[in-house]
DRENDO-1510 file (C-alpha; in Angstrom, 1 decimal, always signed):
<recs>
REC; n; res; u; v; w
REC; 1; MET; +123.9; +117.4; +54.3 .
REC; 2; LEU; +121.1; +119.9; +54.6 .
REC; 3; VAL; +118.5; +117.1; +55.0 .
REC; 4; ASP; +120.7; +115.6; +57.7 .
REC; 5; LYS; +120.8; +118.8; +59.7 .
REC; 6; VAL; +117.1; +119.5; +59.3 .
REC; 7; SER; +115.8; +115.9; +60.0 .
REC; 8; GLY; +118.4; +114.7; +62.4 .
REC; 9; ARG; +118.7; +111.5; +60.5 .
REC; 10; HIS; +122.4; +111.0; +60.3 .
REC; 11; SER; +122.0; +108.1; +57.9 .
REC; 12; VAL; +121.6; +110.7; +55.2 .
REC; 13; ALA; +125.2; +111.8; +55.9 .
REC; 14; LEU; +126.3; +108.7; +54.0 .
REC; 15; VAL; +124.9; +110.2; +50.8 .
REC; 16; ALA; +126.6; +113.5; +51.6 .
REC; 17; LEU; +129.8; +111.7; +52.3 .
REC; 18; VAL; +129.8; +110.0; +48.9 .
REC; 19; LEU; +129.1; +113.3; +47.2 .
REC; 20; VAL; +132.0; +115.0; +48.9 .
REC; 21; LEU; +134.4; +112.0; +48.4 .
REC; 22; LEU; +133.7; +111.8; +44.6 .
REC; 23; PRO; +135.5; +115.0; +43.7 .
REC; 24; VAL; +138.2; +114.1; +46.2 .
REC; 25; VAL; +138.8; +110.8; +44.5 .
REC; 26; THR; +138.6; +112.2; +41.0 .
REC; 27; SER; +141.1; +115.0; +41.9 .
REC; 28; TRP; +143.4; +112.6; +43.9 .
REC; 29; ARG; +146.5; +113.7; +42.0 .
REC; 30; ARG; +145.9; +117.4; +42.9 .
REC; 31; ILE; +145.6; +116.6; +46.6 .
REC; 32; GLY; +148.6; +117.1; +48.7 .
REC; 33; GLY; +150.6; +114.5; +50.6 .
REC; 34; LEU; +149.3; +115.6; +54.0 .
REC; 35; SER; +145.7; +115.2; +52.8 .
REC; 36; ARG; +146.4; +111.7; +51.6 .
REC; 37; LEU; +148.1; +110.8; +54.8 .
REC; 38; MET; +145.3; +112.0; +57.0 .
REC; 39; SER; +142.8; +110.2; +54.7 .
REC; 40; ALA; +144.7; +107.0; +55.2 .
REC; 41; LEU; +144.8; +107.5; +59.0 .
REC; 42; ALA; +141.0; +108.1; +59.0 .
REC; 43; ILE; +140.4; +104.8; +57.1 .
REC; 44; ILE; +142.7; +103.0; +59.6 .
REC; 45; ALA; +140.9; +104.5; +62.6 .
REC; 46; THR; +137.5; +103.5; +61.1 .
REC; 47; LEU; +138.7; +99.9; +60.7 .
REC; 48; ALA; +139.9; +100.0; +64.3 .
REC; 49; PHE; +136.6; +101.4; +65.4 .
REC; 50; ALA; +134.7; +98.7; +63.6 .
REC; 51; LEU; +136.9; +95.9; +65.0 .
REC; 52; THR; +136.6; +97.1; +68.6 .
REC; 53; GLY; +132.8; +97.0; +68.5 .
REC; 54; GLY; +132.0; +100.5; +67.3 .
REC; 55; THR; +128.3; +101.1; +66.4 .
REC; 56; LEU; +126.8; +102.3; +63.1 .
REC; 57; ALA; +125.1; +105.1; +65.0 .
REC; 58; ALA; +128.3; +106.4; +66.3 .
REC; 59; PHE; +130.0; +106.2; +62.9 .
REC; 60; LEU; +127.1; +108.1; +61.3 .
REC; 61; LEU; +127.2; +110.8; +64.0 .
REC; 62; ALA; +130.9; +111.3; +63.4 .
REC; 63; ALA; +130.4; +111.5; +59.6 .
REC; 64; SER; +127.6; +114.0; +60.1 .
REC; 65; ARG; +129.6; +116.3; +62.3 .
REC; 66; ALA; +132.7; +116.1; +60.2 .
REC; 67; LEU; +130.9; +117.0; +57.0 .
REC; 68; PHE; +129.5; +120.4; +58.0 .
REC; 69; LEU; +132.7; +122.4; +57.7 .
REC; 70; PRO; +133.6; +121.0; +54.3 .
REC; 71; ALA; +130.1; +121.6; +53.1 .
REC; 72; LEU; +130.2; +125.2; +54.4 .
REC; 73; LEU; +133.6; +125.8; +52.7 .
REC; 74; VAL; +132.1; +124.7; +49.4 .
REC; 75; MET; +129.1; +127.0; +49.8 .
REC; 76; MET; +131.4; +129.9; +50.7 .
REC; 77; THR; +133.2; +129.5; +47.3 .
REC; 78; ILE; +129.9; +130.8; +45.8 .
REC; 79; LEU; +129.7; +133.8; +48.1 .
REC; 80; GLN; +133.4; +134.5; +47.5 .
REC; 81; ALA; +133.0; +134.3; +43.7 .
REC; 82; SER; +130.1; +136.8; +44.1 .
REC; 83; ALA; +131.7; +139.3; +46.5 .
REC; 84; GLN; +135.4; +139.1; +46.0 .
REC; 85; SER; +135.2; +140.7; +42.5 .
REC; 86; SER; +132.6; +143.4; +43.6 .
REC; 87; GLU; +133.5; +147.0; +43.9 .
REC; 88; PRO; +132.4; +147.5; +47.5 .
REC; 89; VAL; +134.5; +144.6; +48.8 .
REC; 90; ALA; +137.5; +145.7; +46.7 .
REC; 91; ARG; +137.2; +149.3; +47.9 .
REC; 92; VAL; +137.1; +148.3; +51.6 .
REC; 93; ALA; +140.0; +145.8; +51.2 .
REC; 94; ARG; +142.1; +148.3; +49.3 .
REC; 95; PHE; +141.6; +150.9; +52.0 .
REC; 96; VAL; +142.4; +148.6; +54.8 .
REC; 97; VAL; +145.4; +146.9; +53.2 .
REC; 98; ASP; +146.9; +150.3; +52.3 .
REC; 99; GLN; +146.9; +151.6; +55.9 .
REC; 100; PRO; +150.1; +152.1; +58.0 .
REC; 101; PRO; +151.2; +148.8; +59.7 .
REC; 102; SER; +149.7; +149.5; +63.1 .
REC; 103; ARG; +146.4; +150.7; +61.8 .
REC; 104; ARG; +146.2; +147.9; +59.3 .
REC; 105; PHE; +146.9; +145.4; +62.1 .
REC; 106; ALA; +144.1; +146.8; +64.2 .
REC; 107; MET; +141.6; +146.9; +61.4 .
REC; 108; LEU; +142.3; +143.3; +60.2 .
REC; 109; THR; +142.4; +141.9; +63.7 .
REC; 110; VAL; +139.0; +143.4; +64.5 .
REC; 111; ALA; +137.6; +142.2; +61.1 .
REC; 112; GLY; +139.0; +138.7; +61.7 .
REC; 113; HIS; +137.3; +138.7; +65.1 .
REC; 114; ILE; +133.9; +139.8; +63.8 .
REC; 115; PHE; +134.0; +137.5; +60.7 .
REC; 116; GLY; +135.1; +134.7; +63.0 .
REC; 117; MET; +132.3; +135.2; +65.4 .
REC; 118; LEU; +129.6; +135.6; +62.8 .
REC; 119; LEU; +130.7; +132.9; +60.2 .
REC; 120; ASN; +133.4; +130.9; +62.0 .
REC; 121; LEU; +136.0; +129.3; +59.7 .
REC; 122; ALA; +134.0; +130.3; +56.6 .
REC; 123; GLY; +134.2; +134.0; +57.5 .
REC; 124; PHE; +137.9; +133.7; +58.2 .
REC; 125; ARG; +138.5; +132.1; +54.8 .
REC; 126; PHE; +136.5; +134.8; +53.1 .
REC; 127; LEU; +138.2; +137.7; +54.8 .
REC; 128; LEU; +141.7; +136.3; +54.3 .
REC; 129; ALA; +141.1; +135.6; +50.6 .
REC; 130; VAL; +139.8; +139.1; +50.0 .
REC; 131; ALA; +142.6; +140.8; +51.9 .
REC; 132; LEU; +145.4; +138.8; +50.3 .
REC; 133; ASP; +143.9; +139.2; +46.8 .
REC; 134; GLN; +143.9; +143.0; +47.3 .
REC; 135; CYS; +147.4; +142.9; +48.7 .
REC; 136; ARG; +148.7; +141.1; +45.6 .
REC; 137; GLN; +146.9; +143.5; +43.3 .
REC; 138; MET; +148.5; +146.5; +45.0 .
REC; 139; THR; +152.1; +145.2; +45.4 .
REC; 140; SER; +154.3; +144.2; +42.5 .
REC; 141; ASP; +157.6; +144.0; +44.4 .
REC; 142; ALA; +158.1; +140.4; +45.4 .
REC; 143; ASP; +160.1; +141.2; +48.6 .
REC; 144; VAL; +157.6; +143.7; +49.7 .
REC; 145; LEU; +154.7; +141.3; +49.0 .
REC; 146; VAL; +156.2; +138.6; +51.2 .
REC; 147; ILE; +156.3; +141.0; +54.2 .
REC; 148; LYS; +152.8; +142.4; +53.5 .
REC; 149; GLU; +151.3; +139.0; +53.1 .
REC; 150; ARG; +152.9; +137.8; +56.4 .
REC; 151; ARG; +151.5; +140.8; +58.3 .
REC; 152; VAL; +148.0; +140.5; +56.7 .
REC; 153; VAL; +147.9; +136.7; +57.5 .
REC; 154; ASN; +149.1; +137.2; +61.1 .
REC; 155; ALA; +146.6; +140.0; +61.8 .
REC; 156; VAL; +143.6; +138.1; +60.5 .
REC; 157; LEU; +144.7; +134.9; +62.2 .
REC; 158; CYS; +145.1; +136.7; +65.5 .
REC; 159; GLY; +141.6; +138.2; +65.3 .
REC; 160; PHE; +140.1; +134.9; +64.5 .
REC; 161; GLY; +142.1; +133.0; +67.1 .
REC; 162; ALA; +141.1; +135.5; +69.8 .
REC; 163; THR; +137.5; +134.4; +69.4 .
REC; 164; ILE; +138.4; +131.1; +71.0 .
REC; 165; MET; +139.1; +132.8; +74.3 .
REC; 166; TRP; +135.7; +134.4; +74.9 .
REC; 167; SER; +133.1; +134.3; +72.1 .
REC; 168; PRO; +129.7; +133.3; +73.4 .
REC; 169; VAL; +128.7; +132.0; +69.9 .
REC; 170; GLY; +132.0; +130.1; +69.3 .
REC; 171; ILE; +132.4; +126.3; +69.2 .
REC; 172; ALA; +134.9; +126.2; +72.0 .
REC; 173; LEU; +132.9; +127.6; +74.9 .
REC; 174; ASN; +129.6; +126.1; +73.6 .
REC; 175; LEU; +131.3; +122.7; +73.9 .
REC; 176; LEU; +133.0; +123.2; +77.3 .
REC; 177; LEU; +130.6; +125.3; +79.3 .
REC; 178; PRO; +127.7; +122.8; +79.3 .
REC; 179; LEU; +130.1; +120.3; +81.1 .
REC; 180; MET; +130.3; +122.7; +84.1 .
REC; 181; PRO; +127.2; +122.8; +86.3 .
REC; 182; ASP; +126.1; +126.2; +87.7 .
REC; 183; PHE; +128.7; +128.0; +85.6 .
REC; 184; ASP; +127.7; +130.3; +82.8 .
REC; 185; TRP; +129.3; +132.4; +80.1 .
REC; 186; ILE; +128.8; +135.6; +82.1 .
REC; 187; ASP; +130.8; +134.1; +85.0 .
REC; 188; TYR; +133.7; +133.3; +82.7 .
REC; 189; ALA; +133.6; +136.4; +80.4 .
REC; 190; PRO; +135.9; +138.6; +82.5 .
REC; 191; TYR; +138.7; +136.0; +82.4 .
REC; 192; GLY; +138.2; +135.4; +78.7 .
REC; 193; ILE; +138.2; +139.1; +77.8 .
REC; 194; CYS; +141.4; +139.7; +79.8 .
REC; 195; THR; +143.1; +136.8; +78.0 .
REC; 196; VAL; +142.0; +138.2; +74.6 .
REC; 197; LEU; +143.6; +141.5; +75.5 .
REC; 198; VAL; +146.9; +139.7; +76.3 .
REC; 199; PHE; +146.7; +137.6; +73.2 .
REC; 200; VAL; +146.0; +140.5; +70.8 .
REC; 201; GLY; +148.4; +142.9; +72.6 .
REC; 202; LEU; +151.3; +140.3; +72.5 .
REC; 203; ARG; +150.6; +139.7; +68.8 .
REC; 204; PHE; +150.7; +143.5; +68.1 .
REC; 205; LEU; +154.1; +143.7; +69.9 .
REC; 206; PHE; +155.5; +140.9; +67.7 .
REC; 207; ASP; +154.0; +142.5; +64.6 .
REC; 208; SER; +155.5; +145.9; +65.4 .
REC; 209; VAL; +159.0; +144.6; +65.7 .
REC; 210; GLY; +158.8; +142.5; +62.5 .
REC; 211; PRO; +160.3; +143.3; +59.1 .
REC; 212; ARG; +158.9; +146.4; +57.4 .
REC; 213; PRO; +159.1; +147.0; +53.6 .
REC; 214; MET; +161.1; +150.1; +52.5 .
REC; 215; GLN; +158.4; +151.3; +50.3 .
REC; 216; LYS; +156.9; +154.8; +49.7 .
REC; 217; ARG; +153.2; +154.5; +50.6 .
REC; 218; GLU; +150.5; +156.4; +48.7 .
REC; 219; PRO; +147.3; +156.3; +50.7 .
REC; 220; ALA; +144.3; +154.9; +48.9 .
REC; 221; SER; +141.3; +157.2; +48.4 .
REC; 222; ARG; +138.6; +157.2; +51.1 .
REC; 223; LYS; +135.9; +158.0; +48.6 .
REC; 224; GLY; +133.0; +155.6; +49.1 .
REC; 225; VAL; +134.7; +153.6; +51.8 .
REC; 226; VAL; +132.0; +154.2; +54.5 .
REC; 227; ARG; +129.2; +153.2; +52.1 .
REC; 228; ALA; +131.1; +150.1; +51.0 .
REC; 229; THR; +131.8; +149.2; +54.6 .
REC; 230; LEU; +128.1; +149.4; +55.5 .
REC; 231; GLN; +127.3; +147.2; +52.5 .
REC; 232; LEU; +129.8; +144.6; +53.7 .
REC; 233; ILE; +128.4; +144.7; +57.3 .
REC; 234; ALA; +124.9; +144.3; +55.8 .
REC; 235; LEU; +126.1; +141.2; +54.0 .
REC; 236; LEU; +127.6; +139.7; +57.1 .
REC; 237; LEU; +124.5; +140.5; +59.3 .
REC; 238; GLY; +122.3; +139.2; +56.5 .
REC; 239; VAL; +124.0; +135.8; +56.3 .
REC; 240; THR; +124.0; +135.4; +60.1 .
REC; 241; GLY; +120.6; +136.9; +60.7 .
REC; 242; GLY; +119.0; +135.0; +57.9 .
REC; 243; ALA; +120.4; +131.7; +59.4 .
REC; 244; ALA; +119.2; +132.7; +62.9 .
REC; 245; LEU; +115.7; +133.7; +61.5 .
REC; 246; ALA; +115.4; +130.3; +59.7 .
REC; 247; ASP; +116.3; +128.6; +63.0 .
REC; 248; VAL; +113.7; +130.5; +65.0 .
REC; 249; THR; +110.8; +130.6; +62.5 .
REC; 250; LEU; +111.3; +127.4; +60.4 .
REC; 251; GLY; +113.1; +125.2; +63.0 .
REC; 252; ILE; +116.0; +124.7; +60.6 .
REC; 253; PRO; +119.2; +124.4; +62.8 .
REC; 254; MET; +121.8; +127.2; +62.3 .
REC; 255; GLN; +124.3; +124.9; +60.6 .
REC; 256; GLY; +121.7; +123.7; +58.1 .
REC; 257; ALA; +120.3; +127.2; +57.5 .
REC; 258; LEU; +123.8; +128.5; +56.7 .
REC; 259; LEU; +124.0; +126.1; +53.8 .
REC; 260; ILE; +120.9; +127.7; +52.4 .
REC; 261; VAL; +121.5; +131.3; +53.3 .
REC; 262; VAL; +125.1; +131.6; +52.0 .
REC; 263; PRO; +124.3; +130.9; +48.3 .
REC; 264; LEU; +121.2; +133.1; +48.5 .
REC; 265; ALA; +123.3; +135.9; +49.9 .
REC; 266; ALA; +125.7; +135.4; +47.0 .
REC; 267; ILE; +122.9; +135.9; +44.5 .
REC; 268; ILE; +121.5; +138.9; +46.3 .
REC; 269; TRP; +124.9; +140.5; +46.6 .
REC; 270; ARG; +125.6; +140.1; +42.9 .
REC; 271; LEU; +122.3; +141.6; +41.9 .
REC; 272; TRP; +122.7; +144.4; +44.4 .
REC; 273; CYS; +126.2; +145.5; +43.6 .
REC; 274; SER; +126.7; +144.7; +39.9 .
REC; 275; PRO; +125.2; +146.9; +37.2 .
REC; 276; GLY; +123.7; +145.3; +34.1 .
REC; 277; PRO; +120.9; +142.8; +33.3 .
REC; 278; ALA; +120.0; +140.5; +36.2 .
REC; 279; LEU; +120.1; +137.3; +34.0 .
REC; 280; GLY; +123.5; +138.2; +32.8 .
REC; 281; ASN; +124.8; +138.7; +36.3 .
REC; 282; LEU; +123.3; +135.4; +37.5 .
REC; 283; ALA; +124.8; +133.6; +34.5 .
REC; 284; ASP; +128.2; +135.1; +35.3 .
REC; 285; LEU; +127.9; +134.1; +39.0 .
REC; 286; ALA; +127.0; +130.5; +38.0 .
REC; 287; THR; +130.0; +130.3; +35.7 .
REC; 288; SER; +132.5; +131.8; +38.2 .
REC; 289; SER; +131.1; +129.6; +41.0 .
REC; 290; PHE; +131.4; +126.5; +38.8 .
REC; 291; ARG; +135.0; +127.3; +38.0 .
REC; 292; ALA; +135.8; +128.1; +41.7 .
REC; 293; MET; +134.3; +124.9; +43.1 .
REC; 294; PRO; +137.2; +122.6; +42.4 .
REC; 295; LYS; +139.8; +125.0; +43.8 .
REC; 296; PRO; +139.4; +124.2; +47.5 .
REC; 297; VAL; +139.4; +120.4; +47.0 .
REC; 298; ASN; +142.6; +119.9; +48.9 .
REC; 299; GLU; +141.5; +121.9; +51.9 .
REC; 300; VAL; +138.1; +120.3; +51.8 .
REC; 301; SER; +139.5; +116.8; +51.8 .
REC; 302; LEU; +142.0; +117.7; +54.6 .
REC; 303; VAL; +139.4; +119.4; +56.8 .
REC; 304; LEU; +137.1; +116.4; +56.3 .
REC; 305; ALA; +139.8; +113.8; +57.0 .
REC; 306; THR; +141.1; +115.5; +60.2 .
REC; 307; GLY; +137.7; +116.4; +61.5 .
REC; 308; TYR; +136.4; +112.8; +61.0 .
REC; 309; LEU; +139.6; +111.3; +62.4 .
REC; 310; GLY; +139.3; +113.3; +65.6 .
REC; 311; LEU; +135.7; +112.3; +66.1 .
REC; 312; ILE; +136.4; +108.6; +65.5 .
REC; 313; LEU; +139.4; +108.6; +67.8 .
REC; 314; VAL; +137.4; +110.0; +70.7 .
REC; 315; GLU; +135.2; +107.0; +70.4 .
REC; 316; LEU; +138.3; +104.8; +70.8 .
REC; 317; ILE; +139.5; +106.6; +73.9 .
REC; 318; PRO; +138.7; +104.7; +77.2 .
REC; 319; MET; +137.4; +107.6; +79.4 .
REC; 320; ASP; +137.5; +105.5; +82.6 .
REC; 321; SER; +141.3; +105.0; +82.0 .
REC; 322; VAL; +141.7; +108.8; +81.4 .
REC; 323; ARG; +140.0; +109.7; +84.6 .
REC; 324; SER; +142.0; +107.1; +86.5 .
REC; 325; LEU; +145.2; +108.4; +85.1 .
REC; 326; ILE; +144.4; +112.0; +86.1 .
REC; 327; GLY; +143.5; +110.9; +89.6 .
REC; 328; THR; +146.7; +108.9; +89.9 .
REC; 329; LEU; +149.0; +111.8; +88.8 .
REC; 330; ASP; +147.8; +113.9; +91.8 .
REC; 331; LEU; +148.9; +117.2; +90.2 .
REC; 332; SER; +148.4; +120.7; +91.6 .
REC; 333; PRO; +145.9; +122.9; +89.7 .
REC; 334; ALA; +148.7; +124.7; +87.9 .
REC; 335; GLY; +150.4; +121.5; +87.0 .
REC; 336; LEU; +147.1; +120.0; +85.7 .
REC; 337; CYS; +146.5; +123.1; +83.6 .
REC; 338; ALA; +150.0; +122.8; +82.1 .
REC; 339; VAL; +149.4; +119.2; +81.2 .
REC; 340; ILE; +146.1; +120.1; +79.6 .
REC; 341; VAL; +147.6; +122.9; +77.5 .
REC; 342; LEU; +150.5; +120.7; +76.3 .
REC; 343; LEU; +148.3; +117.7; +75.7 .
REC; 344; ILE; +145.8; +119.6; +73.5 .
REC; 345; ALA; +148.6; +121.3; +71.6 .
REC; 346; ALA; +150.6; +118.0; +71.1 .
REC; 347; PHE; +147.6; +116.0; +69.9 .
REC; 348; SER; +146.6; +118.7; +67.5 .
REC; 349; MET; +150.0; +118.2; +65.8 .
REC; 350; VAL; +149.1; +114.7; +64.8 .
REC; 351; GLY; +145.6; +115.5; +63.5 .
REC; 352; VAL; +143.4; +115.2; +66.6 .
REC; 353; SER; +141.2; +118.3; +66.8 .
REC; 354; PRO; +141.6; +120.6; +69.8 .
REC; 355; MET; +137.8; +120.4; +70.0 .
REC; 356; ILE; +138.0; +116.7; +70.8 .
REC; 357; THR; +141.0; +116.7; +73.1 .
REC; 358; GLY; +139.7; +119.7; +75.0 .
REC; 359; THR; +136.4; +118.1; +75.6 .
REC; 360; VAL; +138.0; +114.9; +76.7 .
REC; 361; CYS; +140.4; +116.6; +79.1 .
REC; 362; VAL; +137.8; +118.9; +80.7 .
REC; 363; GLY; +135.3; +116.1; +81.0 .
REC; 364; ALA; +137.8; +113.8; +82.5 .
REC; 365; VAL; +139.0; +116.3; +85.1 .
REC; 366; LEU; +135.4; +117.2; +86.1 .
REC; 367; GLY; +134.7; +113.4; +86.3 .
REC; 368; THR; +137.4; +112.9; +88.9 .
REC; 369; GLY; +136.0; +115.6; +91.2 .
REC; 370; LEU; +139.3; +117.4; +91.5 .
REC; 371; ASP; +139.2; +120.8; +93.2 .
REC; 372; ILE; +140.1; +123.3; +90.5 .
REC; 373; PRO; +138.4; +126.6; +89.6 .
REC; 374; TYR; +136.2; +126.4; +86.5 .
REC; 375; PRO; +137.7; +129.5; +84.9 .
REC; 376; MET; +141.2; +128.1; +85.4 .
REC; 377; LEU; +140.2; +124.8; +83.8 .
REC; 378; LEU; +138.5; +126.5; +80.9 .
REC; 379; LEU; +141.4; +128.8; +80.2 .
REC; 380; SER; +143.8; +125.9; +80.2 .
REC; 381; ALA; +141.7; +124.1; +77.6 .
REC; 382; LEU; +141.2; +127.2; +75.5 .
REC; 383; THR; +144.9; +128.1; +75.6 .
REC; 384; GLY; +145.9; +124.6; +74.3 .
REC; 385; TRP; +143.2; +125.0; +71.7 .
REC; 386; ALA; +144.6; +128.4; +70.5 .
REC; 387; VAL; +148.2; +127.0; +70.5 .
REC; 388; GLY; +147.1; +124.0; +68.3 .
REC; 389; MET; +145.1; +126.3; +66.0 .
REC; 390; MET; +148.1; +128.6; +65.5 .
REC; 391; LEU; +150.8; +126.0; +65.0 .
REC; 392; SER; +149.4; +122.6; +63.9 .
REC; 393; PRO; +149.6; +122.0; +60.1 .
REC; 394; VAL; +146.5; +119.8; +60.3 .
REC; 395; THR; +144.0; +122.1; +62.1 .
REC; 396; ALA; +141.2; +123.5; +59.9 .
REC; 397; THR; +142.4; +127.0; +60.4 .
REC; 398; MET; +145.9; +126.4; +59.3 .
REC; 399; ILE; +144.7; +124.2; +56.4 .
REC; 400; VAL; +142.6; +127.1; +55.1 .
REC; 401; THR; +145.4; +129.7; +55.8 .
REC; 402; SER; +147.9; +127.6; +53.9 .
REC; 403; ALA; +145.5; +127.1; +51.0 .
REC; 404; ILE; +144.6; +130.8; +50.6 .
REC; 405; SER; +148.1; +132.2; +51.1 .
REC; 406; GLY; +149.9; +129.6; +49.0 .
REC; 407; ARG; +152.4; +129.2; +51.8 .
REC; 408; PRO; +153.3; +125.9; +53.6 .
REC; 409; ALA; +151.4; +125.4; +56.9 .
REC; 410; SER; +154.8; +125.0; +58.6 .
REC; 411; GLN; +155.8; +128.5; +57.4 .
REC; 412; VAL; +152.6; +130.2; +58.5 .
REC; 413; GLY; +152.5; +128.3; +61.8 .
REC; 414; TRP; +156.0; +127.8; +63.2 .
REC; 415; ARG; +158.0; +130.4; +61.3 .
REC; 416; TRP; +155.5; +133.2; +61.3 .
REC; 417; ASN; +153.7; +132.5; +64.6 .
REC; 418; GLY; +156.0; +130.2; +66.5 .
REC; 419; ALA; +157.7; +132.7; +68.7 .
REC; 420; PHE; +154.5; +134.6; +69.5 .
REC; 421; THR; +152.6; +131.4; +70.3 .
REC; 422; ILE; +155.3; +130.0; +72.6 .
REC; 423; THR; +155.6; +133.3; +74.4 .
REC; 424; PHE; +151.8; +133.4; +74.9 .
REC; 425; THR; +151.9; +129.8; +76.2 .
REC; 426; VAL; +154.7; +130.6; +78.7 .
REC; 427; LEU; +152.8; +133.7; +79.9 .
REC; 428; MET; +149.6; +131.6; +80.5 .
REC; 429; LEU; +151.5; +128.9; +82.3 .
REC; 430; GLY; +153.0; +131.5; +84.5 .
REC; 431; ALA; +149.6; +133.0; +85.2 .
REC; 432; PHE; +148.3; +129.5; +86.1 .
REC; 433; THR; +151.2; +129.0; +88.5 .
REC; 434; VAL; +150.5; +132.3; +90.3 .
REC; 435; TRP; +146.8; +131.5; +90.3 .
REC; 436; GLY; +147.6; +128.2; +91.9 .
REC; 437; TRP; +149.6; +129.8; +94.7 .
REC; 438; MET; +146.6; +132.0; +95.5 .
REC; 439; LEU; +144.2; +129.1; +96.0 .
</recs>
């Protein structure tokens, strides 16, 4: 995978694909039914792609792109094994989880936002795992634990989801903005930031009226929290900065550099934060990492299958027909935005990544030359993206959330976030309608 990212030779991705699939096949009995279904659909889509004249180059490109997130998730198990059991991380997590509900929501949402911007899905997974692990250590009452876990998950998910709306380093905007000539992030930023405020504010309102555990709270000690927080920030900046430095100085793309920097950061963190002989700490890290590697096999297989499926399906979509259909519908800007939101959300439910559907929809609309403001078009795609991410059981975010929390994706998505997400969608559709009237 690293050689693929550095050299740009996607044929190497075949080797990486085999290496990833081997543990998936050997652990087939431990893989959930949804992972098996998506894997079967990916195989069917590949056969259809081959039978309709798909090229080897397109297949290798899809495999290369689909493999990055699974590879990064595997590397993050090493960093998680190193950091999750360390005292600085435990101290910060204990302090945050033990805050009153509103303050805890604010802290976890901000943390989810920062981790999401710096490390994307891998950062989200790390933060959620640490927060839930600490929550379980501090709470023995099963009924109280359910409520606390729900609030922790929703806060971290909200912070991560909000990055979609505005983050200049996020996947969403970096895919869609290049499609729009003479329109930059700085032109869009005010619209995105306002949407983030609505998104987070609405989630806070839903969180504040949710169930609260009847439990006497004893505040955790603040001793050493500031120092531990600074150490954690240093870890984050070290991973992201190290990858960026490798990109600038060595020419290694950020994605490839992360696969190197993450395990190095795990080693440095263990040596920095753990007392005792260095060789003993490294041996312990190697043992705990080896034991942790098989744990995410279900989420790795599902992320790989859904990511690859979406990338292959986009090769099967006749773009000329999509453009023709959009032109034939002759919708108003608000109506077109509503269709885009619902299409992206609906396709995400059957395993097509919002990344793919969003790019296809925006590209098709721009290709027809319809008169619609770029910010309006962008927000419609990003709204559909956020809806899919919060509700679909087969988006990477929900796969990871379900795996870490041990809750079904349907529970995390529809039961915990359904009312909030639907309300947010209605508000955005209303905003598009008013916006359309003003054009």
